[in-house]
PDB file of N, CA, C and O in Angstrom:
ATOM      1  N   UNK A   1      -3.123   0.727  -9.090  1.00  0.00           N
ATOM      2  CA  UNK A   1      -3.631   1.911  -8.463  1.00  0.00           C
ATOM      3  C   UNK A   1      -2.511   2.934  -8.402  1.00  0.00           C
ATOM      4  O   UNK A   1      -1.333   2.586  -8.474  1.00  0.00           O
ATOM      5  N   UNK A   2      -2.877   4.166  -8.270  1.00  0.00           N
ATOM      6  CA  UNK A   2      -1.930   5.270  -8.171  1.00  0.00           C
ATOM      7  C   UNK A   2      -1.884   5.716  -6.713  1.00  0.00           C
ATOM      8  O   UNK A   2      -2.915   6.043  -6.125  1.00  0.00           O
ATOM      9  N   UNK A   3      -0.680   5.728  -6.128  1.00  0.00           N
ATOM     10  CA  UNK A   3      -0.564   6.048  -4.705  1.00  0.00           C
ATOM     11  C   UNK A   3       0.453   7.161  -4.472  1.00  0.00           C
ATOM     12  O   UNK A   3       1.313   7.438  -5.308  1.00  0.00           O
ATOM     13  N   UNK A   4       0.323   7.776  -3.322  1.00  0.00           N
ATOM     14  CA  UNK A   4       1.337   8.722  -2.865  1.00  0.00           C
ATOM     15  C   UNK A   4       1.460   8.554  -1.363  1.00  0.00           C
ATOM     16  O   UNK A   4       0.504   8.184  -0.682  1.00  0.00           O
ATOM     17  N   UNK A   5       2.648   8.830  -0.860  1.00  0.00           N
ATOM     18  CA  UNK A   5       2.866   8.713   0.575  1.00  0.00           C
ATOM     19  C   UNK A   5       4.053   9.558   1.012  1.00  0.00           C
ATOM     20  O   UNK A   5       4.956   9.860   0.231  1.00  0.00           O
ATOM     21  N   UNK A   6       4.018   9.926   2.276  1.00  0.00           N
ATOM     22  CA  UNK A   6       5.129  10.596   2.941  1.00  0.00           C
ATOM     23  C   UNK A   6       5.973   9.478   3.549  1.00  0.00           C
ATOM     24  O   UNK A   6       5.539   8.815   4.491  1.00  0.00           O
ATOM     25  N   UNK A   7       7.144   9.273   3.029  1.00  0.00           N
ATOM     26  CA  UNK A   7       7.980   8.155   3.453  1.00  0.00           C
ATOM     27  C   UNK A   7       8.741   8.373   4.740  1.00  0.00           C
ATOM     28  O   UNK A   7       9.518   7.512   5.152  1.00  0.00           O
ATOM     29  N   UNK A   8       8.534   9.514   5.389  1.00  0.00           N
ATOM     30  CA  UNK A   8       9.285   9.833   6.598  1.00  0.00           C
ATOM     31  C   UNK A   8       9.210   8.778   7.688  1.00  0.00           C
ATOM     32  O   UNK A   8      10.187   8.565   8.405  1.00  0.00           O
ATOM     33  N   UNK A   9       8.081   8.122   7.826  1.00  0.00           N
ATOM     34  CA  UNK A   9       7.919   7.124   8.876  1.00  0.00           C
ATOM     35  C   UNK A   9       8.092   5.696   8.407  1.00  0.00           C
ATOM     36  O   UNK A   9       7.820   4.759   9.158  1.00  0.00           O
ATOM     37  N   UNK A  10       8.543   5.515   7.174  1.00  0.00           N
ATOM     38  CA  UNK A  10       8.656   4.173   6.612  1.00  0.00           C
ATOM     39  C   UNK A  10      10.109   3.782   6.362  1.00  0.00           C
ATOM     40  O   UNK A  10      10.974   4.635   6.161  1.00  0.00           O
ATOM     41  N   UNK A  11      10.354   2.487   6.378  1.00  0.00           N
ATOM     42  CA  UNK A  11      11.690   1.941   6.126  1.00  0.00           C
ATOM     43  C   UNK A  11      11.853   1.585   4.653  1.00  0.00           C
ATOM     44  O   UNK A  11      12.609   0.675   4.311  1.00  0.00           O
ATOM     45  N   UNK A  12      11.146   2.300   3.785  1.00  0.00           N
ATOM     46  CA  UNK A  12      11.215   2.029   2.347  1.00  0.00           C
ATOM     47  C   UNK A  12       9.940   1.391   1.840  1.00  0.00           C
ATOM     48  O   UNK A  12       8.966   1.250   2.579  1.00  0.00           O
ATOM     49  N   UNK A  13       9.952   1.005   0.569  1.00  0.00           N
ATOM     50  CA  UNK A  13       8.779   0.403  -0.055  1.00  0.00           C
ATOM     51  C   UNK A  13       8.541  -1.020   0.418  1.00  0.00           C
ATOM     52  O   UNK A  13       7.435  -1.349   0.845  1.00  0.00           O
ATOM     53  N   UNK A  14       9.558  -1.872   0.351  1.00  0.00           N
ATOM     54  CA  UNK A  14       9.376  -3.311   0.568  1.00  0.00           C
ATOM     55  C   UNK A  14       9.070  -3.661   2.022  1.00  0.00           C
ATOM     56  O   UNK A  14       9.384  -2.916   2.950  1.00  0.00           O
ATOM     57  N   UNK A  15       8.443  -4.829   2.178  1.00  0.00           N
ATOM     58  CA  UNK A  15       8.248  -5.387   3.516  1.00  0.00           C
ATOM     59  C   UNK A  15       9.597  -5.489   4.202  1.00  0.00           C
ATOM     60  O   UNK A  15      10.590  -5.854   3.572  1.00  0.00           O
ATOM     61  N   UNK A  16       9.641  -5.173   5.469  1.00  0.00           N
ATOM     62  CA  UNK A  16      10.891  -5.192   6.225  1.00  0.00           C
ATOM     63  C   UNK A  16      10.750  -6.101   7.441  1.00  0.00           C
ATOM     64  O   UNK A  16       9.671  -6.215   8.023  1.00  0.00           O
ATOM     65  N   UNK A  17      11.855  -6.748   7.818  1.00  0.00           N
ATOM     66  CA  UNK A  17      11.825  -7.560   9.036  1.00  0.00           C
ATOM     67  C   UNK A  17      12.001  -6.693  10.279  1.00  0.00           C
ATOM     68  O   UNK A  17      11.511  -7.040  11.354  1.00  0.00           O
ATOM     69  N   UNK A  18      12.695  -5.573  10.136  1.00  0.00           N
ATOM     70  CA  UNK A  18      12.924  -4.703  11.295  1.00  0.00           C
ATOM     71  C   UNK A  18      12.594  -3.252  10.951  1.00  0.00           C
ATOM     72  O   UNK A  18      13.421  -2.356  11.120  1.00  0.00           O
ATOM     73  N   UNK A  19      11.401  -3.042  10.479  1.00  0.00           N
ATOM     74  CA  UNK A  19      10.927  -1.711  10.126  1.00  0.00           C
ATOM     75  C   UNK A  19       9.608  -1.845   9.395  1.00  0.00           C
ATOM     76  O   UNK A  19       9.198  -2.950   9.041  1.00  0.00           O
ATOM     77  N   UNK A  20       8.954  -0.748   9.172  1.00  0.00           N
ATOM     78  CA  UNK A  20       7.652  -0.761   8.514  1.00  0.00           C
ATOM     79  C   UNK A  20       7.789  -0.291   7.074  1.00  0.00           C
ATOM     80  O   UNK A  20       8.198   0.842   6.821  1.00  0.00           O
ATOM     81  N   UNK A  21       7.444  -1.169   6.127  1.00  0.00           N
ATOM     82  CA  UNK A  21       7.487  -0.826   4.708  1.00  0.00           C
ATOM     83  C   UNK A  21       6.107  -0.435   4.193  1.00  0.00           C
ATOM     84  O   UNK A  21       5.089  -0.901   4.703  1.00  0.00           O
ATOM     85  N   UNK A  22       6.084   0.419   3.184  1.00  0.00           N
ATOM     86  CA  UNK A  22       4.823   0.866   2.583  1.00  0.00           C
ATOM     87  C   UNK A  22       4.048  -0.332   2.037  1.00  0.00           C
ATOM     88  O   UNK A  22       2.832  -0.418   2.211  1.00  0.00           O
ATOM     89  N   UNK A  23       4.745  -1.253   1.380  1.00  0.00           N
ATOM     90  CA  UNK A  23       4.106  -2.445   0.819  1.00  0.00           C
ATOM     91  C   UNK A  23       3.337  -3.204   1.900  1.00  0.00           C
ATOM     92  O   UNK A  23       2.199  -3.620   1.681  1.00  0.00           O
ATOM     93  N   UNK A  24       3.949  -3.380   3.047  1.00  0.00           N
ATOM     94  CA  UNK A  24       3.316  -4.095   4.154  1.00  0.00           C
ATOM     95  C   UNK A  24       2.045  -3.398   4.627  1.00  0.00           C
ATOM     96  O   UNK A  24       1.029  -4.048   4.876  1.00  0.00           O
ATOM     97  N   UNK A  25       2.105  -2.085   4.749  1.00  0.00           N
ATOM     98  CA  UNK A  25       0.944  -1.323   5.208  1.00  0.00           C
ATOM     99  C   UNK A  25      -0.210  -1.482   4.217  1.00  0.00           C
ATOM    100  O   UNK A  25      -1.354  -1.686   4.622  1.00  0.00           O
ATOM    101  N   UNK A  26       0.091  -1.390   2.919  1.00  0.00           N
ATOM    102  CA  UNK A  26      -0.951  -1.558   1.899  1.00  0.00           C
ATOM    103  C   UNK A  26      -1.514  -2.975   1.906  1.00  0.00           C
ATOM    104  O   UNK A  26      -2.731  -3.156   1.865  1.00  0.00           O
ATOM    105  N   UNK A  27      -0.641  -3.980   1.959  1.00  0.00           N
ATOM    106  CA  UNK A  27      -1.108  -5.370   1.956  1.00  0.00           C
ATOM    107  C   UNK A  27      -1.971  -5.667   3.175  1.00  0.00           C
ATOM    108  O   UNK A  27      -2.993  -6.343   3.062  1.00  0.00           O
ATOM    109  N   UNK A  28      -1.570  -5.170   4.332  1.00  0.00           N
ATOM    110  CA  UNK A  28      -2.359  -5.384   5.551  1.00  0.00           C
ATOM    111  C   UNK A  28      -3.720  -4.694   5.459  1.00  0.00           C
ATOM    112  O   UNK A  28      -4.728  -5.256   5.886  1.00  0.00           O
ATOM    113  N   UNK A  29      -3.756  -3.486   4.907  1.00  0.00           N
ATOM    114  CA  UNK A  29      -5.024  -2.758   4.763  1.00  0.00           C
ATOM    115  C   UNK A  29      -5.950  -3.467   3.781  1.00  0.00           C
ATOM    116  O   UNK A  29      -7.146  -3.598   4.041  1.00  0.00           O
ATOM    117  N   UNK A  30      -5.410  -3.920   2.664  1.00  0.00           N
ATOM    118  CA  UNK A  30      -6.223  -4.635   1.674  1.00  0.00           C
ATOM    119  C   UNK A  30      -6.771  -5.920   2.278  1.00  0.00           C
ATOM    120  O   UNK A  30      -7.932  -6.261   2.056  1.00  0.00           O
ATOM    121  N   UNK A  31      -5.947  -6.640   3.042  1.00  0.00           N
ATOM    122  CA  UNK A  31      -6.402  -7.871   3.695  1.00  0.00           C
ATOM    123  C   UNK A  31      -7.513  -7.576   4.701  1.00  0.00           C
ATOM    124  O   UNK A  31      -8.469  -8.342   4.813  1.00  0.00           O
ATOM    125  N   UNK A  32      -7.390  -6.484   5.421  1.00  0.00           N
ATOM    126  CA  UNK A  32      -8.421  -6.102   6.394  1.00  0.00           C
ATOM    127  C   UNK A  32      -9.748  -5.822   5.693  1.00  0.00           C
ATOM    128  O   UNK A  32     -10.809  -6.188   6.199  1.00  0.00           O
ATOM    129  N   UNK A  33      -9.689  -5.181   4.545  1.00  0.00           N
ATOM    130  CA  UNK A  33     -10.900  -4.816   3.808  1.00  0.00           C
ATOM    131  C   UNK A  33     -11.519  -6.014   3.101  1.00  0.00           C
ATOM    132  O   UNK A  33     -12.733  -6.211   3.154  1.00  0.00           O
ATOM    133  N   UNK A  34     -10.688  -6.810   2.441  1.00  0.00           N
ATOM    134  CA  UNK A  34     -11.191  -7.878   1.563  1.00  0.00           C
ATOM    135  C   UNK A  34     -11.202  -9.258   2.206  1.00  0.00           C
ATOM    136  O   UNK A  34     -11.789 -10.189   1.656  1.00  0.00           O
ATOM    137  N   UNK A  35     -10.562  -9.402   3.363  1.00  0.00           N
ATOM    138  CA  UNK A  35     -10.437 -10.696   4.027  1.00  0.00           C
ATOM    139  C   UNK A  35      -9.648 -11.702   3.186  1.00  0.00           C
ATOM    140  O   UNK A  35      -9.845 -12.910   3.318  1.00  0.00           O
ATOM    141  N   UNK A  36      -8.759 -11.211   2.327  1.00  0.00           N
ATOM    142  CA  UNK A  36      -7.857 -12.091   1.581  1.00  0.00           C
ATOM    143  C   UNK A  36      -6.496 -11.421   1.461  1.00  0.00           C
ATOM    144  O   UNK A  36      -6.380 -10.198   1.386  1.00  0.00           O
ATOM    145  N   UNK A  37      -5.476 -12.260   1.447  1.00  0.00           N
ATOM    146  CA  UNK A  37      -4.127 -11.708   1.342  1.00  0.00           C
ATOM    147  C   UNK A  37      -3.755 -11.525  -0.123  1.00  0.00           C
ATOM    148  O   UNK A  37      -4.260 -12.223  -1.002  1.00  0.00           O
ATOM    149  N   UNK A  38      -2.874 -10.585  -0.363  1.00  0.00           N
ATOM    150  CA  UNK A  38      -2.380 -10.335  -1.708  1.00  0.00           C
ATOM    151  C   UNK A  38      -0.981  -9.757  -1.601  1.00  0.00           C
ATOM    152  O   UNK A  38      -0.551  -9.334  -0.529  1.00  0.00           O
ATOM    153  N   UNK A  39      -0.284  -9.744  -2.712  1.00  0.00           N
ATOM    154  CA  UNK A  39       1.018  -9.096  -2.796  1.00  0.00           C
ATOM    155  C   UNK A  39       0.856  -7.844  -3.633  1.00  0.00           C
ATOM    156  O   UNK A  39       0.388  -7.906  -4.770  1.00  0.00           O
ATOM    157  N   UNK A  40       1.240  -6.716  -3.079  1.00  0.00           N
ATOM    158  CA  UNK A  40       1.181  -5.454  -3.812  1.00  0.00           C
ATOM    159  C   UNK A  40       2.537  -5.245  -4.477  1.00  0.00           C
ATOM    160  O   UNK A  40       3.573  -5.223  -3.812  1.00  0.00           O
ATOM    161  N   UNK A  41       2.516  -5.092  -5.789  1.00  0.00           N
ATOM    162  CA  UNK A  41       3.732  -4.865  -6.561  1.00  0.00           C
ATOM    163  C   UNK A  41       3.828  -3.393  -6.918  1.00  0.00           C
ATOM    164  O   UNK A  41       2.908  -2.828  -7.508  1.00  0.00           O
ATOM    165  N   UNK A  42       4.934  -2.781  -6.560  1.00  0.00           N
ATOM    166  CA  UNK A  42       5.154  -1.377  -6.877  1.00  0.00           C
ATOM    167  C   UNK A  42       5.934  -1.223  -8.169  1.00  0.00           C
ATOM    168  O   UNK A  42       6.722  -2.096  -8.535  1.00  0.00           O
ATOM    169  N   UNK A  43       5.716  -0.124  -8.851  1.00  0.00           N
ATOM    170  CA  UNK A  43       6.422   0.137 -10.108  1.00  0.00           C
ATOM    171  C   UNK A  43       7.886   0.461  -9.859  1.00  0.00           C
ATOM    172  O   UNK A  43       8.701   0.431 -10.781  1.00  0.00           O
ATOM    173  N   UNK A  44       8.211   0.766  -8.637  1.00  0.00           N
ATOM    174  CA  UNK A  44       9.585   1.063  -8.252  1.00  0.00           C
ATOM    175  C   UNK A  44       9.685   0.972  -6.746  1.00  0.00           C
ATOM    176  O   UNK A  44       8.679   0.801  -6.057  1.00  0.00           O
ATOM    177  N   UNK A  45      10.886   1.085  -6.243  1.00  0.00           N
ATOM    178  CA  UNK A  45      11.087   1.014  -4.799  1.00  0.00           C
ATOM    179  C   UNK A  45      11.592   2.355  -4.299  1.00  0.00           C
ATOM    180  O   UNK A  45      12.293   3.082  -5.004  1.00  0.00           O
ATOM    181  N   UNK A  46      11.223   2.660  -3.080  1.00  0.00           N
ATOM    182  CA  UNK A  46      11.784   3.842  -2.436  1.00  0.00           C
ATOM    183  C   UNK A  46      12.589   3.385  -1.228  1.00  0.00           C
ATOM    184  O   UNK A  46      12.289   2.358  -0.620  1.00  0.00           O
ATOM    185  N   UNK A  47      13.596   4.144  -0.896  1.00  0.00           N
ATOM    186  CA  UNK A  47      14.404   3.873   0.287  1.00  0.00           C
ATOM    187  C   UNK A  47      13.735   4.482   1.512  1.00  0.00           C
ATOM    188  O   UNK A  47      12.741   5.200   1.403  1.00  0.00           O
ATOM    189  N   UNK A  48      14.290   4.188   2.662  1.00  0.00           N
ATOM    190  CA  UNK A  48      13.762   4.723   3.916  1.00  0.00           C
ATOM    191  C   UNK A  48      13.696   6.244   3.865  1.00  0.00           C
ATOM    192  O   UNK A  48      14.653   6.906   3.465  1.00  0.00           O
ATOM    193  N   UNK A  49      12.555   6.787   4.273  1.00  0.00           N
ATOM    194  CA  UNK A  49      12.385   8.226   4.353  1.00  0.00           C
ATOM    195  C   UNK A  49      12.064   8.928   3.050  1.00  0.00           C
ATOM    196  O   UNK A  49      11.895  10.147   3.033  1.00  0.00           O
ATOM    197  N   UNK A  50      11.977   8.184   1.956  1.00  0.00           N
ATOM    198  CA  UNK A  50      11.730   8.791   0.642  1.00  0.00           C
ATOM    199  C   UNK A  50      10.229   8.827   0.372  1.00  0.00           C
ATOM    200  O   UNK A  50       9.527   7.843   0.605  1.00  0.00           O
ATOM    201  N   UNK A  51       9.744   9.957  -0.117  1.00  0.00           N
ATOM    202  CA  UNK A  51       8.324  10.149  -0.415  1.00  0.00           C
ATOM    203  C   UNK A  51       8.024   9.707  -1.848  1.00  0.00           C
ATOM    204  O   UNK A  51       8.927   9.570  -2.674  1.00  0.00           O
ATOM    205  N   UNK A  52       6.745   9.490  -2.120  1.00  0.00           N
ATOM    206  CA  UNK A  52       6.318   9.154  -3.482  1.00  0.00           C
ATOM    207  C   UNK A  52       5.028   9.887  -3.798  1.00  0.00           C
ATOM    208  O   UNK A  52       4.162  10.061  -2.940  1.00  0.00           O
ATOM    209  N   UNK A  53       4.921  10.308  -5.032  1.00  0.00           N
ATOM    210  CA  UNK A  53       3.692  10.919  -5.532  1.00  0.00           C
ATOM    211  C   UNK A  53       3.471  10.350  -6.928  1.00  0.00           C
ATOM    212  O   UNK A  53       4.307  10.518  -7.816  1.00  0.00           O
ATOM    213  N   UNK A  54       2.348   9.681  -7.112  1.00  0.00           N
ATOM    214  CA  UNK A  54       2.040   9.114  -8.421  1.00  0.00           C
ATOM    215  C   UNK A  54       2.722   7.788  -8.676  1.00  0.00           C
ATOM    216  O   UNK A  54       2.964   7.435  -9.830  1.00  0.00           O
ATOM    217  N   UNK A  55       3.039   7.039  -7.623  1.00  0.00           N
ATOM    218  CA  UNK A  55       3.640   5.714  -7.808  1.00  0.00           C
ATOM    219  C   UNK A  55       2.542   4.726  -8.197  1.00  0.00           C
ATOM    220  O   UNK A  55       1.449   4.746  -7.633  1.00  0.00           O
ATOM    221  N   UNK A  56       2.838   3.882  -9.146  1.00  0.00           N
ATOM    222  CA  UNK A  56       1.885   2.875  -9.599  1.00  0.00           C
ATOM    223  C   UNK A  56       2.121   1.588  -8.818  1.00  0.00           C
ATOM    224  O   UNK A  56       3.259   1.147  -8.660  1.00  0.00           O
ATOM    225  N   UNK A  57       1.047   0.995  -8.336  1.00  0.00           N
ATOM    226  CA  UNK A  57       1.110  -0.282  -7.631  1.00  0.00           C
ATOM    227  C   UNK A  57      -0.032  -1.155  -8.139  1.00  0.00           C
ATOM    228  O   UNK A  57      -1.096  -0.657  -8.507  1.00  0.00           O
ATOM    229  N   UNK A  58       0.204  -2.463  -8.153  1.00  0.00           N
ATOM    230  CA  UNK A  58      -0.841  -3.372  -8.638  1.00  0.00           C
ATOM    231  C   UNK A  58      -0.932  -4.597  -7.740  1.00  0.00           C
ATOM    232  O   UNK A  58       0.019  -4.954  -7.044  1.00  0.00           O
ATOM    233  N   UNK A  59      -2.093  -5.227  -7.773  1.00  0.00           N
ATOM    234  CA  UNK A  59      -2.341  -6.453  -7.022  1.00  0.00           C
ATOM    235  C   UNK A  59      -3.559  -7.129  -7.634  1.00  0.00           C
ATOM    236  O   UNK A  59      -4.331  -6.507  -8.364  1.00  0.00           O
ATOM    237  N   UNK A  60      -3.717  -8.405  -7.328  1.00  0.00           N
ATOM    238  CA  UNK A  60      -4.838  -9.179  -7.849  1.00  0.00           C
ATOM    239  C   UNK A  60      -5.644  -9.739  -6.683  1.00  0.00           C
ATOM    240  O   UNK A  60      -5.088 -10.264  -5.719  1.00  0.00           O
ATOM    241  N   UNK A  61      -6.957  -9.618  -6.789  1.00  0.00           N
ATOM    242  CA  UNK A  61      -7.865 -10.171  -5.787  1.00  0.00           C
ATOM    243  C   UNK A  61      -8.729 -11.243  -6.429  1.00  0.00           C
ATOM    244  O   UNK A  61      -9.079 -11.138  -7.605  1.00  0.00           O
ATOM    245  N   UNK A  62      -9.075 -12.270  -5.670  1.00  0.00           N
ATOM    246  CA  UNK A  62      -9.940 -13.314  -6.224  1.00  0.00           C
ATOM    247  C   UNK A  62     -11.395 -12.851  -6.300  1.00  0.00           C
ATOM    248  O   UNK A  62     -12.169 -13.362  -7.108  1.00  0.00           O
ATOM    249  N   UNK A  63     -11.762 -11.890  -5.465  1.00  0.00           N
ATOM    250  CA  UNK A  63     -13.102 -11.305  -5.487  1.00  0.00           C
ATOM    251  C   UNK A  63     -12.952  -9.791  -5.591  1.00  0.00           C
ATOM    252  O   UNK A  63     -12.985  -9.095  -4.577  1.00  0.00           O
ATOM    253  N   UNK A  64     -12.788  -9.280  -6.802  1.00  0.00           N
ATOM    254  CA  UNK A  64     -12.506  -7.850  -6.980  1.00  0.00           C
ATOM    255  C   UNK A  64     -13.609  -6.945  -6.427  1.00  0.00           C
ATOM    256  O   UNK A  64     -14.787  -7.302  -6.408  1.00  0.00           O
ATOM    257  N   UNK A  65     -13.191  -5.782  -5.987  1.00  0.00           N
ATOM    258  CA  UNK A  65     -14.098  -4.715  -5.558  1.00  0.00           C
ATOM    259  C   UNK A  65     -14.061  -3.628  -6.613  1.00  0.00           C
ATOM    260  O   UNK A  65     -13.117  -3.544  -7.398  1.00  0.00           O
ATOM    261  N   UNK A  66     -15.084  -2.802  -6.627  1.00  0.00           N
ATOM    262  CA  UNK A  66     -15.038  -1.666  -7.541  1.00  0.00           C
ATOM    263  C   UNK A  66     -13.924  -0.723  -7.082  1.00  0.00           C
ATOM    264  O   UNK A  66     -13.629  -0.625  -5.891  1.00  0.00           O
ATOM    265  N   UNK A  67     -13.325  -0.051  -8.024  1.00  0.00           N
ATOM    266  CA  UNK A  67     -12.225   0.863  -7.701  1.00  0.00           C
ATOM    267  C   UNK A  67     -12.649   1.952  -6.720  1.00  0.00           C
ATOM    268  O   UNK A  67     -11.933   2.196  -5.749  1.00  0.00           O
ATOM    269  N   UNK A  68     -13.790   2.619  -6.936  1.00  0.00           N
ATOM    270  CA  UNK A  68     -14.189   3.657  -5.970  1.00  0.00           C
ATOM    271  C   UNK A  68     -14.418   3.102  -4.561  1.00  0.00           C
ATOM    272  O   UNK A  68     -14.054   3.747  -3.577  1.00  0.00           O
ATOM    273  N   UNK A  69     -15.016   1.916  -4.457  1.00  0.00           N
ATOM    274  CA  UNK A  69     -15.258   1.327  -3.135  1.00  0.00           C
ATOM    275  C   UNK A  69     -13.948   0.995  -2.431  1.00  0.00           C
ATOM    276  O   UNK A  69     -13.792   1.267  -1.241  1.00  0.00           O
ATOM    277  N   UNK A  70     -13.007   0.407  -3.169  1.00  0.00           N
ATOM    278  CA  UNK A  70     -11.719   0.060  -2.581  1.00  0.00           C
ATOM    279  C   UNK A  70     -10.955   1.324  -2.182  1.00  0.00           C
ATOM    280  O   UNK A  70     -10.339   1.368  -1.117  1.00  0.00           O
ATOM    281  N   UNK A  71     -10.995   2.331  -3.020  1.00  0.00           N
ATOM    282  CA  UNK A  71     -10.304   3.589  -2.717  1.00  0.00           C
ATOM    283  C   UNK A  71     -10.852   4.222  -1.437  1.00  0.00           C
ATOM    284  O   UNK A  71     -10.082   4.654  -0.580  1.00  0.00           O
ATOM    285  N   UNK A  72     -12.162   4.276  -1.308  1.00  0.00           N
ATOM    286  CA  UNK A  72     -12.778   4.846  -0.102  1.00  0.00           C
ATOM    287  C   UNK A  72     -12.392   4.042   1.139  1.00  0.00           C
ATOM    288  O   UNK A  72     -12.059   4.612   2.178  1.00  0.00           O
ATOM    289  N   UNK A  73     -12.438   2.722   1.021  1.00  0.00           N
ATOM    290  CA  UNK A  73     -12.117   1.868   2.164  1.00  0.00           C
ATOM    291  C   UNK A  73     -10.651   2.016   2.571  1.00  0.00           C
ATOM    292  O   UNK A  73     -10.343   2.101   3.760  1.00  0.00           O
ATOM    293  N   UNK A  74      -9.753   2.048   1.595  1.00  0.00           N
ATOM    294  CA  UNK A  74      -8.329   2.219   1.906  1.00  0.00           C
ATOM    295  C   UNK A  74      -8.063   3.576   2.545  1.00  0.00           C
ATOM    296  O   UNK A  74      -7.354   3.665   3.547  1.00  0.00           O
ATOM    297  N   UNK A  75      -8.624   4.622   1.974  1.00  0.00           N
ATOM    298  CA  UNK A  75      -8.414   5.963   2.524  1.00  0.00           C
ATOM    299  C   UNK A  75      -8.959   6.088   3.943  1.00  0.00           C
ATOM    300  O   UNK A  75      -8.458   6.887   4.735  1.00  0.00           O
ATOM    301  N   UNK A  76      -9.981   5.303   4.264  1.00  0.00           N
ATOM    302  CA  UNK A  76     -10.573   5.365   5.602  1.00  0.00           C
ATOM    303  C   UNK A  76      -9.692   4.704   6.659  1.00  0.00           C
ATOM    304  O   UNK A  76      -9.725   5.109   7.821  1.00  0.00           O
ATOM    305  N   UNK A  77      -8.899   3.689   6.278  1.00  0.00           N
ATOM    306  CA  UNK A  77      -8.128   2.967   7.295  1.00  0.00           C
ATOM    307  C   UNK A  77      -6.620   3.182   7.220  1.00  0.00           C
ATOM    308  O   UNK A  77      -5.913   2.887   8.184  1.00  0.00           O
ATOM    309  N   UNK A  78      -6.116   3.684   6.107  1.00  0.00           N
ATOM    310  CA  UNK A  78      -4.675   3.914   6.008  1.00  0.00           C
ATOM    311  C   UNK A  78      -4.265   5.124   6.840  1.00  0.00           C
ATOM    312  O   UNK A  78      -5.045   6.061   7.005  1.00  0.00           O
ATOM    313  N   UNK A  79      -3.043   5.103   7.363  1.00  0.00           N
ATOM    314  CA  UNK A  79      -2.571   6.282   8.098  1.00  0.00           C
ATOM    315  C   UNK A  79      -2.445   7.478   7.161  1.00  0.00           C
ATOM    316  O   UNK A  79      -2.339   7.299   5.948  1.00  0.00           O
ATOM    317  N   UNK A  80      -2.456   8.683   7.699  1.00  0.00           N
ATOM    318  CA  UNK A  80      -2.426   9.875   6.839  1.00  0.00           C
ATOM    319  C   UNK A  80      -1.155  10.017   6.007  1.00  0.00           C
ATOM    320  O   UNK A  80      -1.149  10.747   5.016  1.00  0.00           O
ATOM    321  N   UNK A  81      -0.085   9.338   6.391  1.00  0.00           N
ATOM    322  CA  UNK A  81       1.149   9.438   5.618  1.00  0.00           C
ATOM    323  C   UNK A  81       0.941   8.916   4.230  1.00  0.00           C
ATOM    324  O   UNK A  81       1.871   8.917   3.424  1.00  0.00           O
TER     325      UNK A  81
END
């Protein structure tokens, strides 16, 4: 999927033990929607406070959803950043 985010409130791309990473937010949102856990792989990493526009991320689900349905569901529950 193609994503963009304002990194101002994040501790970078990767899951963090003492901060909030973009990867964690996406994985938690996908789990909430699909009721299954997954690992979201980013095409690159950003550091704390760094924004992204057009970053590619991928993940695999055992019960795939249509792209438009997943996009609508993610946009409905993800924070505006």
